[in-house]
FILUM-961561 format. One line per field, with one value per residue (C-alpha): residue number from 1; x, y, z. Coordinates in steps of 0.5 Angstrom, whole numbers. Each point is the difference from the previous one (the first is absolute). Layout:
# residues N
resi <- NUM, ... $
u <- X, ... $
v <- Y, ... $
w <- Z, ... $
***
This chain:
# residues 260
resi <- 1, 2, 3, 4, 5, 6, 7, 8, 9, 10, 11, 12, 13, 14, 15, 16, 17, 18, 19, 20, 21, 22, 23, 24, 25, 26, 27, 28, 29, 30, 31, 32, 33, 34, 35, 36, 37, 38, 39, 40, 41, 42, 43, 44, 45, 46, 47, 48, 49, 50, 51, 52, 53, 54, 55, 56, 57, 58, 59, 60, 61, 62, 63, 64, 65, 66, 67, 68, 69, 70, 71, 72, 73, 74, 75, 76, 77, 78, 79, 80, 81, 82, 83, 84, 85, 86, 87, 88, 89, 90, 91, 92, 93, 94, 95, 96, 97, 98, 99, 100, 101, 102, 103, 104, 105, 106, 107, 108, 109, 110, 111, 112, 113, 114, 115, 116, 117, 118, 119, 120, 121, 122, 123, 124, 125, 126, 127, 128, 129, 130, 131, 132, 133, 134, 135, 136, 137, 138, 139, 140, 141, 142, 143, 144, 145, 146, 147, 148, 149, 150, 151, 152, 153, 154, 155, 156, 157, 158, 159, 160, 161, 162, 163, 164, 165, 166, 167, 168, 169, 170, 171, 172, 173, 174, 175, 176, 177, 178, 179, 180, 181, 182, 183, 184, 185, 186, 187, 188, 189, 190, 191, 192, 193, 194, 195, 196, 197, 198, 199, 200, 201, 202, 203, 204, 205, 206, 207, 208, 209, 210, 211, 212, 213, 214, 215, 216, 217, 218, 219, 220, 221, 222, 223, 224, 225, 226, 227, 228, 229, 230, 231, 232, 233, 234, 235, 236, 237, 238, 239, 240, 241, 242, 243, 244, 245, 246, 247, 248, 249, 250, 251, 252, 253, 254, 255, 256, 257, 258, 259, 260 $
u <- -25, 5, 0, 6, 1, -1, 1, -6, -5, -7, 1, 1, 4, -3, 2, 3, 2, 7, 4, 8, 3, 7, 5, 7, 6, 7, 2, -7, -1, 6, -2, -7, 3, 2, -7, -3, 3, -3, -6, -7, -7, -7, -2, 6, 7, 6, 3, 7, 5, -3, 2, 2, -5, 2, 7, -2, 0, -7, -3, -7, -4, -7, -5, -2, -6, -4, -1, -6, 2, -1, -5, -3, 1, 7, 2, 5, 6, 7, 1, -5, 3, -6, 4, 1, 7, 5, 7, -1, 0, 0, -2, 3, -4, 1, -6, 2, -3, 2, 1, 4, 3, -2, -3, -7, -2, -7, 0, -3, 4, -4, 2, -3, 4, -1, 3, 5, -4, -3, -7, -3, -4, -7, 1, 3, 0, 1, 7, -2, 1, -6, 1, -4, -1, -1, 0, 6, 7, 5, -4, 1, 4, 3, 0, 6, 4, 3, 5, -5, 3, -5, 3, -4, 1, -2, 3, 3, -6, -1, -2, -6, -2, 2, 4, 7, 0, -2, -4, -5, 0, -5, 2, -6, 0, -5, -3, -4, 2, -6, -2, 1, 7, -1, -1, -5, 0, 6, 3, 4, 6, 3, -1, 6, 4, 7, 5, 6, 6, 0, 6, -3, -6, 3, 3, -6, -4, 5, -2, -7, -5, 1, 3, -7, -3, -1, -2, 5, 3, 0, 7, 1, 2, -6, -5, -6, 0, 7, 4, 7, 1, 3, -1, -4, -5, 0, 6, 1, 7, 1, 5, 1, -2, 5, 4, -5, -6, -4, 2, -4, 1, -1, -4, 1, -3, -2, -6, -2, -7, -4, -3, -5 $
v <- 41, -5, -7, -1, -7, 1, 7, 1, 5, -2, -7, -6, -6, -7, -3, -7, -5, -1, -6, -1, 0, -2, 4, -3, 4, 0, -6, -1, 7, 0, -7, 3, 5, -5, -3, 7, 0, -7, 1, -2, -2, 4, -4, -4, 2, -4, -6, 2, 4, -2, 2, -4, 2, -5, 3, 7, 4, 1, 5, 1, 6, 2, 2, 7, 4, -2, 7, 3, -1, -8, -2, -7, -4, 1, -3, -6, 3, 1, 7, 5, 6, 1, 5, 5, 4, -1, -3, -8, -4, -8, -3, -7, -2, -7, -2, -5, -4, 4, -6, -4, 5, -5, 3, 1, -2, 3, 6, 6, 6, 6, 7, 7, 7, 7, 3, 5, 5, -3, -2, -7, -3, 0, 6, 5, 7, -1, 3, 6, -3, -1, -5, -6, -6, -7, -3, -5, 3, -2, -5, -8, -6, -7, -7, -2, -5, -7, 4, 5, 6, 5, 5, 6, 6, 7, 7, 3, 3, 8, 3, 3, 5, -3, -6, -3, -4, -7, -6, -4, -7, -6, -7, -5, -8, -5, 5, -2, 4, 3, 0, 8, 0, 1, -5, -2, -4, -2, 3, 6, -1, 6, 8, 4, 6, 0, 6, 3, 3, 8, 1, -4, 4, 7, -2, -2, 6, 4, -4, 1, -1, 0, 7, 3, -3, 7, -4, 1, -7, -3, -4, -7, 3, 4, -5, -2, -7, -2, -1, 0, -8, -1, -6, -3, 6, -1, 4, -4, -1, 4, -1, 4, -3, 5, 6, 5, 2, -1, -7, -2, -5, -7, 0, -7, -2, -7, 0, -5, -1, -4, -6, -3 $
w <- 23, -2, 3, 4, -3, -7, -1, -4, 1, 3, -1, 6, -2, 1, 6, 0, 5, 2, -2, 0, -7, -1, -5, -2, -1, -2, -5, -2, -2, -5, -3, -1, -5, -5, 0, -1, -7, -3, -4, 2, -2, 2, 5, 3, 2, -4, 3, -1, 5, 6, 7, 5, 6, 5, 0, 2, 6, 2, 4, 3, -1, 0, -6, -2, -1, -7, -1, -3, -8, 0, -5, -1, -6, -2, -7, 0, -4, 0, -3, 4, -4, -5, -3, 6, -1, 5, 2, -1, 6, 0, 7, 2, 6, 3, 5, 5, 6, 6, 5, -5, -5, -5, -7, -1, -8, -3, 5, -3, 1, -1, 0, -1, 0, -3, -6, -1, 2, 6, -3, 1, -5, 2, 4, -5, 2, 8, -1, -5, -7, -5, -5, -2, 5, -3, 7, -1, -1, 5, 3, -1, 2, -2, 3, 3, -4, 3, 4, 3, -5, -3, -5, -1, -5, 2, 1, 5, 4, 1, 7, 2, 6, 7, -2, -2, -7, 1, -3, 3, 0, 2, 0, -1, -1, -3, -5, -6, -6, -4, -7, 0, 2, 7, 6, 6, 6, 4, 7, 1, 4, 0, -2, 1, -4, -3, 0, -3, 2, 0, -4, -6, 1, 0, -7, -3, 3, -5, -6, -4, 1, 7, 0, -2, 6, 4, 7, 5, 1, 7, 1, 3, 6, 1, -2, 5, -2, -1, 6, -2, 1, -7, -3, 6, -2, -7, -3, -6, -3, -7, -5, -6, -7, -4, 1, 1, 5, -6, -2, 6, 6, 2, 7, 4, 7, 3, 4, 5, 2, 5, -3, 5 $
***
């Protein structure tokens, strides 16, 4: 049986509380595309190319389900690929206070998503593929810099049965970095999902290794989680990194969280 909220057979997603999260759109998304091209360090995003979050057009939206594939103990790192094959995707995510639009530095932005064949690290085989599973690929995050910006290098996600292509995201504040490269403590302010325009995904699905994924792909319009709300529902702005689909993309979005 397939759970309607996450499309995974026999798995019930972890329920979460409902908070409001603010997404900045328009001009801010365009500015963020510049920041994504900057170099970054393992634990903290770079200081340059900061977006002017206060000038953003802010729209309130709600959190989305964590889903069944979250793992504690994510690594604090700017590159989460671990050699996974796929089209480059450079995320530029800015965290702001939902009440004031002021940027939030030193917030940990954590992501996790499936590989090109729809498999999550720690759960390999759930989408019908058999391979070694070290439990960490395509998971991790960075601290936002003084401008609230987190740059994370990953690959374009694949898809699995019942869900459109998406990236899970959490925002934590007050964390303590640990000697093993992870983090502990702090407060979890936001749990959500990031989405990508269907036109781009259609092109990506034709490129190897995505084209070898034989699972029927759920489109953005068919997805049970995405509510067609555009950027207000986590739809990122993607900018091409080159002249071909294989060159990859920059994905930008500003997340506003409620600080109590």
